[in-house]
mmCIF file of the N, C-alpha and C atoms, coordinates in Angstrom:
data_MODEL
# 
_entry.id   MODEL 
# 
loop_
_atom_site.group_PDB 
_atom_site.id 
_atom_site.type_symbol 
_atom_site.label_atom_id 
_atom_site.label_alt_id 
_atom_site.label_comp_id 
_atom_site.label_asym_id 
_atom_site.label_entity_id 
_atom_site.label_seq_id 
_atom_site.pdbx_PDB_ins_code 
_atom_site.Cartn_x 
_atom_site.Cartn_y 
_atom_site.Cartn_z 
_atom_site.occupancy 
_atom_site.B_iso_or_equiv 
_atom_site.pdbx_formal_charge 
_atom_site.auth_seq_id 
_atom_site.auth_comp_id 
_atom_site.auth_asym_id 
_atom_site.auth_atom_id 
_atom_site.pdbx_PDB_model_num 
ATOM 1   N N  . MET A 1 1  ? 202.517 100.709 76.291  1.00 0.00 ? 1  MET A N  1 
ATOM 2   C CA . MET A 1 1  ? 202.657 101.593 77.422  1.00 0.00 ? 1  MET A CA 1 
ATOM 3   C C  . MET A 1 1  ? 204.024 101.349 78.046  1.00 0.00 ? 1  MET A C  1 
ATOM 4   N N  . ALA A 1 2  ? 204.710 102.404 78.419  1.00 0.00 ? 2  ALA A N  1 
ATOM 5   C CA . ALA A 1 2  ? 206.020 102.284 79.048  1.00 0.00 ? 2  ALA A CA 1 
ATOM 6   C C  . ALA A 1 2  ? 205.871 101.672 80.434  1.00 0.00 ? 2  ALA A C  1 
ATOM 7   N N  . GLN A 1 3  ? 206.781 100.812 80.804  1.00 0.00 ? 3  GLN A N  1 
ATOM 8   C CA . GLN A 1 3  ? 206.680 100.079 82.057  1.00 0.00 ? 3  GLN A CA 1 
ATOM 9   C C  . GLN A 1 3  ? 207.866 100.394 82.948  1.00 0.00 ? 3  GLN A C  1 
ATOM 10  N N  . ALA A 1 4  ? 208.117 101.659 83.208  1.00 0.00 ? 4  ALA A N  1 
ATOM 11  C CA . ALA A 1 4  ? 209.250 102.066 84.046  1.00 0.00 ? 4  ALA A CA 1 
ATOM 12  C C  . ALA A 1 4  ? 208.916 101.866 85.526  1.00 0.00 ? 4  ALA A C  1 
ATOM 13  N N  . GLY A 1 5  ? 209.925 101.582 86.306  1.00 0.00 ? 5  GLY A N  1 
ATOM 14  C CA . GLY A 1 5  ? 209.744 101.484 87.759  1.00 0.00 ? 5  GLY A CA 1 
ATOM 15  C C  . GLY A 1 5  ? 209.045 100.232 88.221  1.00 0.00 ? 5  GLY A C  1 
ATOM 16  N N  . LYS A 1 6  ? 209.115 99.180  87.451  1.00 0.00 ? 6  LYS A N  1 
ATOM 17  C CA . LYS A 1 6  ? 208.437 97.951  87.837  1.00 0.00 ? 6  LYS A CA 1 
ATOM 18  C C  . LYS A 1 6  ? 209.171 97.266  88.981  1.00 0.00 ? 6  LYS A C  1 
ATOM 19  N N  . GLY A 1 7  ? 208.447 96.505  89.731  1.00 0.00 ? 7  GLY A N  1 
ATOM 20  C CA . GLY A 1 7  ? 209.025 95.709  90.800  1.00 0.00 ? 7  GLY A CA 1 
ATOM 21  C C  . GLY A 1 7  ? 209.532 94.393  90.260  1.00 0.00 ? 7  GLY A C  1 
ATOM 22  N N  . LYS A 1 8  ? 209.677 93.421  91.162  1.00 0.00 ? 8  LYS A N  1 
ATOM 23  C CA . LYS A 1 8  ? 210.175 92.103  90.773  1.00 0.00 ? 8  LYS A CA 1 
ATOM 24  C C  . LYS A 1 8  ? 209.205 91.396  89.833  1.00 0.00 ? 8  LYS A C  1 
ATOM 25  N N  . LEU A 1 9  ? 207.927 91.491  90.137  1.00 0.00 ? 9  LEU A N  1 
ATOM 26  C CA . LEU A 1 9  ? 206.893 90.827  89.349  1.00 0.00 ? 9  LEU A CA 1 
ATOM 27  C C  . LEU A 1 9  ? 205.878 91.852  88.887  1.00 0.00 ? 9  LEU A C  1 
ATOM 28  N N  . ASN A 1 10 ? 205.143 91.510  87.851  1.00 0.00 ? 10 ASN A N  1 
ATOM 29  C CA . ASN A 1 10 ? 204.048 92.371  87.422  1.00 0.00 ? 10 ASN A CA 1 
ATOM 30  C C  . ASN A 1 10 ? 202.811 92.030  88.244  1.00 0.00 ? 10 ASN A C  1 
ATOM 31  N N  . PHE A 1 11 ? 202.393 92.956  89.085  1.00 0.00 ? 11 PHE A N  1 
ATOM 32  C CA . PHE A 1 11 ? 201.174 92.779  89.860  1.00 0.00 ? 11 PHE A CA 1 
ATOM 33  C C  . PHE A 1 11 ? 200.066 93.594  89.220  1.00 0.00 ? 11 PHE A C  1 
ATOM 34  N N  . ARG A 1 12 ? 198.871 93.042  89.231  1.00 0.00 ? 12 ARG A N  1 
ATOM 35  C CA . ARG A 1 12 ? 197.707 93.783  88.751  1.00 0.00 ? 12 ARG A CA 1 
ATOM 36  C C  . ARG A 1 12 ? 197.098 94.545  89.913  1.00 0.00 ? 12 ARG A C  1 
ATOM 37  N N  . CYS A 1 13 ? 196.588 95.720  89.619  1.00 0.00 ? 13 CYS A N  1 
ATOM 38  C CA . CYS A 1 13 ? 195.925 96.514  90.656  1.00 0.00 ? 13 CYS A CA 1 
ATOM 39  C C  . CYS A 1 13 ? 194.629 95.802  91.046  1.00 0.00 ? 13 CYS A C  1 
ATOM 40  N N  . PRO A 1 14 ? 194.476 95.428  92.330  1.00 0.00 ? 14 PRO A N  1 
ATOM 41  C CA . PRO A 1 14 ? 193.263 94.702  92.725  1.00 0.00 ? 14 PRO A CA 1 
ATOM 42  C C  . PRO A 1 14 ? 192.001 95.547  92.606  1.00 0.00 ? 14 PRO A C  1 
ATOM 43  N N  . SER A 1 15 ? 192.109 96.831  92.856  1.00 0.00 ? 15 SER A N  1 
ATOM 44  C CA . SER A 1 15 ? 190.947 97.708  92.776  1.00 0.00 ? 15 SER A CA 1 
ATOM 45  C C  . SER A 1 15 ? 190.454 97.822  91.332  1.00 0.00 ? 15 SER A C  1 
ATOM 46  N N  . CYS A 1 16 ? 191.360 98.025  90.413  1.00 0.00 ? 16 CYS A N  1 
ATOM 47  C CA . CYS A 1 16 ? 190.988 98.113  88.997  1.00 0.00 ? 16 CYS A CA 1 
ATOM 48  C C  . CYS A 1 16 ? 190.537 96.759  88.463  1.00 0.00 ? 16 CYS A C  1 
ATOM 49  N N  . PHE A 1 17 ? 191.198 95.685  88.899  1.00 0.00 ? 17 PHE A N  1 
ATOM 50  C CA . PHE A 1 17 ? 190.871 94.352  88.401  1.00 0.00 ? 17 PHE A CA 1 
ATOM 51  C C  . PHE A 1 17 ? 189.464 93.933  88.808  1.00 0.00 ? 17 PHE A C  1 
ATOM 52  N N  . MET A 1 18 ? 189.011 94.368  89.972  1.00 0.00 ? 18 MET A N  1 
ATOM 53  C CA . MET A 1 18 ? 187.633 94.072  90.397  1.00 0.00 ? 18 MET A CA 1 
ATOM 54  C C  . MET A 1 18 ? 186.611 94.776  89.502  1.00 0.00 ? 18 MET A C  1 
ATOM 55  N N  . ARG A 1 19 ? 187.048 95.831  88.818  1.00 0.00 ? 19 ARG A N  1 
ATOM 56  C CA . ARG A 1 19 ? 186.174 96.537  87.882  1.00 0.00 ? 19 ARG A CA 1 
ATOM 57  C C  . ARG A 1 19 ? 186.475 96.131  86.446  1.00 0.00 ? 19 ARG A C  1 
ATOM 58  N N  . ASP A 1 20 ? 187.112 94.952  86.284  1.00 0.00 ? 20 ASP A N  1 
ATOM 59  C CA . ASP A 1 20 ? 187.417 94.375  84.978  1.00 0.00 ? 20 ASP A CA 1 
ATOM 60  C C  . ASP A 1 20 ? 188.375 95.217  84.152  1.00 0.00 ? 20 ASP A C  1 
ATOM 61  N N  . LEU A 1 21 ? 189.299 95.899  84.816  1.00 0.00 ? 21 LEU A N  1 
ATOM 62  C CA . LEU A 1 21 ? 190.368 96.626  84.140  1.00 0.00 ? 21 LEU A CA 1 
ATOM 63  C C  . LEU A 1 21 ? 191.690 95.952  84.479  1.00 0.00 ? 21 LEU A C  1 
ATOM 64  N N  . ASP A 1 22 ? 192.486 95.682  83.492  1.00 0.00 ? 22 ASP A N  1 
ATOM 65  C CA . ASP A 1 22 ? 193.758 94.993  83.706  1.00 0.00 ? 22 ASP A CA 1 
ATOM 66  C C  . ASP A 1 22 ? 194.888 96.021  83.713  1.00 0.00 ? 22 ASP A C  1 
ATOM 67  N N  . ILE A 1 23 ? 195.193 96.573  84.877  1.00 0.00 ? 23 ILE A N  1 
ATOM 68  C CA . ILE A 1 23 ? 196.190 97.628  85.023  1.00 0.00 ? 23 ILE A CA 1 
ATOM 69  C C  . ILE A 1 23 ? 197.353 97.101  85.862  1.00 0.00 ? 23 ILE A C  1 
ATOM 70  N N  . ASP A 1 24 ? 198.572 97.220  85.326  1.00 0.00 ? 24 ASP A N  1 
ATOM 71  C CA . ASP A 1 24 ? 199.762 96.831  86.080  1.00 0.00 ? 24 ASP A CA 1 
ATOM 72  C C  . ASP A 1 24 ? 200.101 97.892  87.116  1.00 0.00 ? 24 ASP A C  1 
ATOM 73  N N  . MET A 1 25 ? 200.699 97.444  88.206  1.00 0.00 ? 25 MET A N  1 
ATOM 74  C CA . MET A 1 25 ? 201.096 98.362  89.275  1.00 0.00 ? 25 MET A CA 1 
ATOM 75  C C  . MET A 1 25 ? 202.576 98.692  89.160  1.00 0.00 ? 25 MET A C  1 
ATOM 76  N N  . PHE A 1 26 ? 202.965 99.810  89.711  1.00 0.00 ? 26 PHE A N  1 
ATOM 77  C CA . PHE A 1 26 ? 204.350 100.244 89.756  1.00 0.00 ? 26 PHE A CA 1 
ATOM 78  C C  . PHE A 1 26 ? 204.870 100.086 91.177  1.00 0.00 ? 26 PHE A C  1 
ATOM 79  N N  . TYR A 1 27 ? 206.170 100.032 91.321  1.00 0.00 ? 27 TYR A N  1 
ATOM 80  C CA . TYR A 1 27 ? 206.792 99.807  92.621  1.00 0.00 ? 27 TYR A CA 1 
ATOM 81  C C  . TYR A 1 27 ? 207.613 101.028 93.012  1.00 0.00 ? 27 TYR A C  1 
ATOM 82  N N  . ASP A 1 28 ? 207.397 101.514 94.239  1.00 0.00 ? 28 ASP A N  1 
ATOM 83  C CA . ASP A 1 28 ? 208.166 102.626 94.796  1.00 0.00 ? 28 ASP A CA 1 
ATOM 84  C C  . ASP A 1 28 ? 209.207 102.039 95.750  1.00 0.00 ? 28 ASP A C  1 
ATOM 85  N N  . LYS A 1 29 ? 210.480 102.091 95.357  1.00 0.00 ? 29 LYS A N  1 
ATOM 86  C CA . LYS A 1 29 ? 211.544 101.477 96.158  1.00 0.00 ? 29 LYS A CA 1 
ATOM 87  C C  . LYS A 1 29 ? 211.744 102.191 97.488  1.00 0.00 ? 29 LYS A C  1 
ATOM 88  N N  . GLU A 1 30 ? 211.555 103.504 97.520  1.00 0.00 ? 30 GLU A N  1 
ATOM 89  C CA . GLU A 1 30 ? 211.753 104.253 98.767  1.00 0.00 ? 30 GLU A CA 1 
ATOM 90  C C  . GLU A 1 30 ? 210.710 103.892 99.819  1.00 0.00 ? 30 GLU A C  1 
ATOM 91  N N  . LYS A 1 31 ? 209.458 103.807 99.408  1.00 0.00 ? 31 LYS A N  1 
ATOM 92  C CA . LYS A 1 31 ? 208.376 103.489 100.346 1.00 0.00 ? 31 LYS A CA 1 
ATOM 93  C C  . LYS A 1 31 ? 208.124 101.988 100.453 1.00 0.00 ? 31 LYS A C  1 
ATOM 94  N N  . LYS A 1 32 ? 208.736 101.216 99.556  1.00 0.00 ? 32 LYS A N  1 
ATOM 95  C CA . LYS A 1 32 ? 208.568 99.758  99.508  1.00 0.00 ? 32 LYS A CA 1 
ATOM 96  C C  . LYS A 1 32 ? 207.100 99.372  99.404  1.00 0.00 ? 32 LYS A C  1 
ATOM 97  N N  . GLU A 1 33 ? 206.405 99.994  98.441  1.00 0.00 ? 33 GLU A N  1 
ATOM 98  C CA . GLU A 1 33 ? 205.005 99.677  98.219  1.00 0.00 ? 33 GLU A CA 1 
ATOM 99  C C  . GLU A 1 33 ? 204.670 99.777  96.740  1.00 0.00 ? 33 GLU A C  1 
ATOM 100 N N  . TYR A 1 34 ? 203.605 99.127  96.361  1.00 0.00 ? 34 TYR A N  1 
ATOM 101 C CA . TYR A 1 34 ? 203.121 99.162  94.993  1.00 0.00 ? 34 TYR A CA 1 
ATOM 102 C C  . TYR A 1 34 ? 202.022 100.207 94.896  1.00 0.00 ? 34 TYR A C  1 
ATOM 103 N N  . TYR A 1 35 ? 201.902 100.824 93.713  1.00 0.00 ? 35 TYR A N  1 
ATOM 104 C CA . TYR A 1 35 ? 200.861 101.829 93.530  1.00 0.00 ? 35 TYR A CA 1 
ATOM 105 C C  . TYR A 1 35 ? 200.318 101.761 92.110  1.00 0.00 ? 35 TYR A C  1 
ATOM 106 N N  . CYS A 1 36 ? 199.087 102.215 91.966  1.00 0.00 ? 36 CYS A N  1 
ATOM 107 C CA . CYS A 1 36 ? 198.392 102.232 90.680  1.00 0.00 ? 36 CYS A CA 1 
ATOM 108 C C  . CYS A 1 36 ? 198.266 103.674 90.218  1.00 0.00 ? 36 CYS A C  1 
ATOM 109 N N  . LEU A 1 37 ? 198.590 103.920 88.969  1.00 0.00 ? 37 LEU A N  1 
ATOM 110 C CA . LEU A 1 37 ? 198.479 105.273 88.427  1.00 0.00 ? 37 LEU A CA 1 
ATOM 111 C C  . LEU A 1 37 ? 197.037 105.644 88.098  1.00 0.00 ? 37 LEU A C  1 
ATOM 112 N N  . ARG A 1 38 ? 196.199 104.657 87.881  1.00 0.00 ? 38 ARG A N  1 
ATOM 113 C CA . ARG A 1 38 ? 194.834 104.940 87.447  1.00 0.00 ? 38 ARG A CA 1 
ATOM 114 C C  . ARG A 1 38 ? 193.899 105.261 88.615  1.00 0.00 ? 38 ARG A C  1 
ATOM 115 N N  . CYS A 1 39 ? 193.978 104.485 89.690  1.00 0.00 ? 39 CYS A N  1 
ATOM 116 C CA . CYS A 1 39 ? 192.997 104.660 90.773  1.00 0.00 ? 39 CYS A CA 1 
ATOM 117 C C  . CYS A 1 39 ? 193.630 105.100 92.091  1.00 0.00 ? 39 CYS A C  1 
ATOM 118 N N  . GLN A 1 40 ? 194.921 105.292 92.124  1.00 0.00 ? 40 GLN A N  1 
ATOM 119 C CA . GLN A 1 40 ? 195.636 105.733 93.324  1.00 0.00 ? 40 GLN A CA 1 
ATOM 120 C C  . GLN A 1 40 ? 195.653 104.706 94.444  1.00 0.00 ? 40 GLN A C  1 
ATOM 121 N N  . TYR A 1 41 ? 195.465 103.430 94.122  1.00 0.00 ? 41 TYR A N  1 
ATOM 122 C CA . TYR A 1 41 ? 195.582 102.368 95.125  1.00 0.00 ? 41 TYR A CA 1 
ATOM 123 C C  . TYR A 1 41 ? 197.049 102.205 95.507  1.00 0.00 ? 41 TYR A C  1 
ATOM 124 N N  . ARG A 1 42 ? 197.319 102.022 96.788  1.00 0.00 ? 42 ARG A N  1 
ATOM 125 C CA . ARG A 1 42 ? 198.677 101.780 97.293  1.00 0.00 ? 42 ARG A CA 1 
ATOM 126 C C  . ARG A 1 42 ? 198.625 100.621 98.257  1.00 0.00 ? 42 ARG A C  1 
ATOM 127 N N  . GLY A 1 43 ? 199.684 99.806  98.268  1.00 0.00 ? 43 GLY A N  1 
ATOM 128 C CA . GLY A 1 43 ? 199.713 98.707  99.209  1.00 0.00 ? 43 GLY A CA 1 
ATOM 129 C C  . GLY A 1 43 ? 201.023 97.952  99.164  1.00 0.00 ? 43 GLY A C  1 
ATOM 130 N N  . SER A 1 44 ? 201.264 97.222  100.233 1.00 0.00 ? 44 SER A N  1 
ATOM 131 C CA . SER A 1 44 ? 202.456 96.381  100.305 1.00 0.00 ? 44 SER A CA 1 
ATOM 132 C C  . SER A 1 44 ? 202.263 95.162  99.407  1.00 0.00 ? 44 SER A C  1 
ATOM 133 N N  . GLU A 1 45 ? 203.337 94.417  99.200  1.00 0.00 ? 45 GLU A N  1 
ATOM 134 C CA . GLU A 1 45 ? 203.257 93.214  98.366  1.00 0.00 ? 45 GLU A CA 1 
ATOM 135 C C  . GLU A 1 45 ? 202.264 92.226  98.953  1.00 0.00 ? 45 GLU A C  1 
ATOM 136 N N  . LYS A 1 46 ? 202.275 92.066  100.265 1.00 0.00 ? 46 LYS A N  1 
ATOM 137 C CA . LYS A 1 46 ? 201.360 91.141  100.935 1.00 0.00 ? 46 LYS A CA 1 
ATOM 138 C C  . LYS A 1 46 ? 199.907 91.563  100.722 1.00 0.00 ? 46 LYS A C  1 
ATOM 139 N N  . ASP A 1 47 ? 199.627 92.844  100.863 1.00 0.00 ? 47 ASP A N  1 
ATOM 140 C CA . ASP A 1 47 ? 198.277 93.369  100.693 1.00 0.00 ? 47 ASP A CA 1 
ATOM 141 C C  . ASP A 1 47 ? 197.788 93.167  99.252  1.00 0.00 ? 47 ASP A C  1 
ATOM 142 N N  . VAL A 1 48 ? 198.652 93.435  98.291  1.00 0.00 ? 48 VAL A N  1 
ATOM 143 C CA . VAL A 1 48 ? 198.284 93.277  96.882  1.00 0.00 ? 48 VAL A CA 1 
ATOM 144 C C  . VAL A 1 48 ? 197.991 91.809  96.573  1.00 0.00 ? 48 VAL A C  1 
ATOM 145 N N  . LEU A 1 49 ? 198.836 90.907  97.063  1.00 0.00 ? 49 LEU A N  1 
ATOM 146 C CA . LEU A 1 49 ? 198.624 89.482  96.804  1.00 0.00 ? 49 LEU A CA 1 
ATOM 147 C C  . LEU A 1 49 ? 197.332 88.977  97.431  1.00 0.00 ? 49 LEU A C  1 
ATOM 148 N N  . GLU A 1 50 ? 197.001 89.448  98.642  1.00 0.00 ? 50 GLU A N  1 
ATOM 149 C CA . GLU A 1 50 ? 195.754 89.029  99.298  1.00 0.00 ? 50 GLU A CA 1 
ATOM 150 C C  . GLU A 1 50 ? 194.539 89.496  98.497  1.00 0.00 ? 50 GLU A C  1 
ATOM 151 N N  . LYS A 1 51 ? 194.568 90.711  98.041  1.00 0.00 ? 51 LYS A N  1 
ATOM 152 C CA . LYS A 1 51 ? 193.423 91.250  97.289  1.00 0.00 ? 51 LYS A CA 1 
ATOM 153 C C  . LYS A 1 51 ? 193.327 90.638  95.899  1.00 0.00 ? 51 LYS A C  1 
ATOM 154 N N  . ASN A 1 52 ? 194.452 90.296  95.295  1.00 0.00 ? 52 ASN A N  1 
ATOM 155 C CA . ASN A 1 52 ? 194.407 89.616  94.000  1.00 0.00 ? 52 ASN A CA 1 
ATOM 156 C C  . ASN A 1 52 ? 193.871 88.200  94.146  1.00 0.00 ? 52 ASN A C  1 
ATOM 157 N N  . GLU A 1 53 ? 194.085 87.580  95.290  1.00 0.00 ? 53 GLU A N  1 
ATOM 158 C CA . GLU A 1 53 ? 193.524 86.253  95.545  1.00 0.00 ? 53 GLU A CA 1 
ATOM 159 C C  . GLU A 1 53 ? 191.996 86.326  95.594  1.00 0.00 ? 53 GLU A C  1 
ATOM 160 N N  . MET A 1 54 ? 191.450 87.419  96.125  1.00 0.00 ? 54 MET A N  1 
ATOM 161 C CA . MET A 1 54 ? 189.996 87.607  96.130  1.00 0.00 ? 54 MET A CA 1 
ATOM 162 C C  . MET A 1 54 ? 189.480 87.720  94.700  1.00 0.00 ? 54 MET A C  1 
ATOM 163 N N  . ALA A 1 55 ? 190.243 88.367  93.820  1.00 0.00 ? 55 ALA A N  1 
ATOM 164 C CA . ALA A 1 55 ? 189.838 88.483  92.418  1.00 0.00 ? 55 ALA A CA 1 
ATOM 165 C C  . ALA A 1 55 ? 189.873 87.120  91.741  1.00 0.00 ? 55 ALA A C  1 
ATOM 166 N N  . ARG A 1 56 ? 190.836 86.287  92.084  1.00 0.00 ? 56 ARG A N  1 
ATOM 167 C CA . ARG A 1 56 ? 190.897 84.935  91.516  1.00 0.00 ? 56 ARG A CA 1 
ATOM 168 C C  . ARG A 1 56 ? 189.677 84.122  91.949  1.00 0.00 ? 56 ARG A C  1 
ATOM 169 N N  . PHE A 1 57 ? 189.202 84.344  93.162  1.00 0.00 ? 57 PHE A N  1 
ATOM 170 C CA . PHE A 1 57 ? 188.000 83.666  93.641  1.00 0.00 ? 57 PHE A CA 1 
ATOM 171 C C  . PHE A 1 57 ? 186.798 84.049  92.778  1.00 0.00 ? 57 PHE A C  1 
ATOM 172 N N  . ARG A 1 58 ? 186.739 85.299  92.377  1.00 0.00 ? 58 ARG A N  1 
ATOM 173 C CA . ARG A 1 58 ? 185.629 85.783  91.563  1.00 0.00 ? 58 ARG A CA 1 
ATOM 174 C C  . ARG A 1 58 ? 185.568 85.056  90.228  1.00 0.00 ? 58 ARG A C  1 
ATOM 175 N N  . TYR A 1 59 ? 186.719 84.804  89.627  1.00 0.00 ? 59 TYR A N  1 
ATOM 176 C CA . TYR A 1 59 ? 186.778 84.161  88.322  1.00 0.00 ? 59 TYR A CA 1 
ATOM 177 C C  . TYR A 1 59 ? 187.145 82.684  88.413  1.00 0.00 ? 59 TYR A C  1 
ATOM 178 N N  . GLY A 1 60 ? 186.973 82.073  89.563  1.00 0.00 ? 60 GLY A N  1 
ATOM 179 C CA . GLY A 1 60 ? 187.391 80.690  89.768  1.00 0.00 ? 60 GLY A CA 1 
ATOM 180 C C  . GLY A 1 60 ? 186.703 79.683  88.862  1.00 0.00 ? 60 GLY A C  1 
ATOM 181 N N  . ALA A 1 61 ? 185.441 79.889  88.533  1.00 0.00 ? 61 ALA A N  1 
ATOM 182 C CA . ALA A 1 61 ? 184.697 78.926  87.717  1.00 0.00 ? 61 ALA A CA 1 
ATOM 183 C C  . ALA A 1 61 ? 184.529 79.405  86.284  1.00 0.00 ? 61 ALA A C  1 
ATOM 184 N N  . MET A 1 62 ? 185.383 80.312  85.851  1.00 0.00 ? 62 MET A N  1 
ATOM 185 C CA . MET A 1 62 ? 185.215 80.886  84.522  1.00 0.00 ? 62 MET A CA 1 
ATOM 186 C C  . MET A 1 62 ? 185.310 79.829  83.423  1.00 0.00 ? 62 MET A C  1 
ATOM 187 N N  . LYS A 1 63 ? 186.224 78.886  83.556  1.00 0.00 ? 63 LYS A N  1 
ATOM 188 C CA . LYS A 1 63 ? 186.429 77.902  82.502  1.00 0.00 ? 63 LYS A CA 1 
ATOM 189 C C  . LYS A 1 63 ? 185.697 76.589  82.759  1.00 0.00 ? 63 LYS A C  1 
ATOM 190 N N  . LYS A 1 64 ? 184.899 76.535  83.816  1.00 0.00 ? 64 LYS A N  1 
ATOM 191 C CA . LYS A 1 64 ? 184.155 75.319  84.129  1.00 0.00 ? 64 LYS A CA 1 
ATOM 192 C C  . LYS A 1 64 ? 182.835 75.319  83.352  1.00 0.00 ? 64 LYS A C  1 
ATOM 193 N N  . ARG A 1 65 ? 182.537 74.199  82.769  1.00 0.00 ? 65 ARG A N  1 
ATOM 194 C CA . ARG A 1 65 ? 181.281 74.071  82.036  1.00 0.00 ? 65 ARG A CA 1 
ATOM 195 C C  . ARG A 1 65 ? 180.255 73.427  82.964  1.00 0.00 ? 65 ARG A C  1 
ATOM 196 N N  . PHE A 1 66 ? 179.158 74.104  83.175  1.00 0.00 ? 66 PHE A N  1 
ATOM 197 C CA . PHE A 1 66 ? 178.106 73.612  84.059  1.00 0.00 ? 66 PHE A CA 1 
ATOM 198 C C  . PHE A 1 66 ? 177.050 72.843  83.262  1.00 0.00 ? 66 PHE A C  1 
ATOM 199 N N  . LYS A 1 67 ? 176.579 71.780  83.876  1.00 0.00 ? 67 LYS A N  1 
ATOM 200 C CA . LYS A 1 67 ? 175.508 70.972  83.282  1.00 0.00 ? 67 LYS A CA 1 
ATOM 201 C C  . LYS A 1 67 ? 174.294 71.061  84.185  1.00 0.00 ? 67 LYS A C  1 
ATOM 202 N N  . MET A 1 68 ? 173.177 70.517  83.734  1.00 0.00 ? 68 MET A N  1 
ATOM 203 C CA . MET A 1 68 ? 171.947 70.552  84.540  1.00 0.00 ? 68 MET A CA 1 
ATOM 204 C C  . MET A 1 68 ? 172.124 69.768  85.828  1.00 0.00 ? 68 MET A C  1 
ATOM 205 N N  . GLU A 1 69 ? 172.977 68.757  85.843  1.00 0.00 ? 69 GLU A N  1 
ATOM 206 C CA . GLU A 1 69 ? 173.185 67.964  87.052  1.00 0.00 ? 69 GLU A CA 1 
ATOM 207 C C  . GLU A 1 69 ? 173.891 68.773  88.139  1.00 0.00 ? 69 GLU A C  1 
ATOM 208 N N  . ASP A 1 70 ? 174.577 69.825  87.764  1.00 0.00 ? 70 ASP A N  1 
ATOM 209 C CA . ASP A 1 70 ? 175.293 70.648  88.736  1.00 0.00 ? 70 ASP A CA 1 
ATOM 210 C C  . ASP A 1 70 ? 174.369 71.534  89.553  1.00 0.00 ? 70 ASP A C  1 
ATOM 211 N N  . PHE A 1 71 ? 173.126 71.677  89.101  1.00 0.00 ? 71 PHE A N  1 
ATOM 212 C CA . PHE A 1 71 ? 172.206 72.580  89.789  1.00 0.00 ? 71 PHE A CA 1 
ATOM 213 C C  . PHE A 1 71 ? 171.239 71.822  90.587  1.00 0.00 ? 71 PHE A C  1 
# 
């Protein structure tokens, strides 16, 4: 997929990522905001980072192996 108009970093769309879709966001230099082509999510860098942190919380224990003692 062509990646034109990217910002400094590749940010994932938090709305799509919560639905298990890995979609990169594009950056609009005039409005100074990131946007998603798939779901029409828009937000500042701060807003995107906060919502992506919530997604990291969701998958925080993905690689942890649980034993019976943990329950």
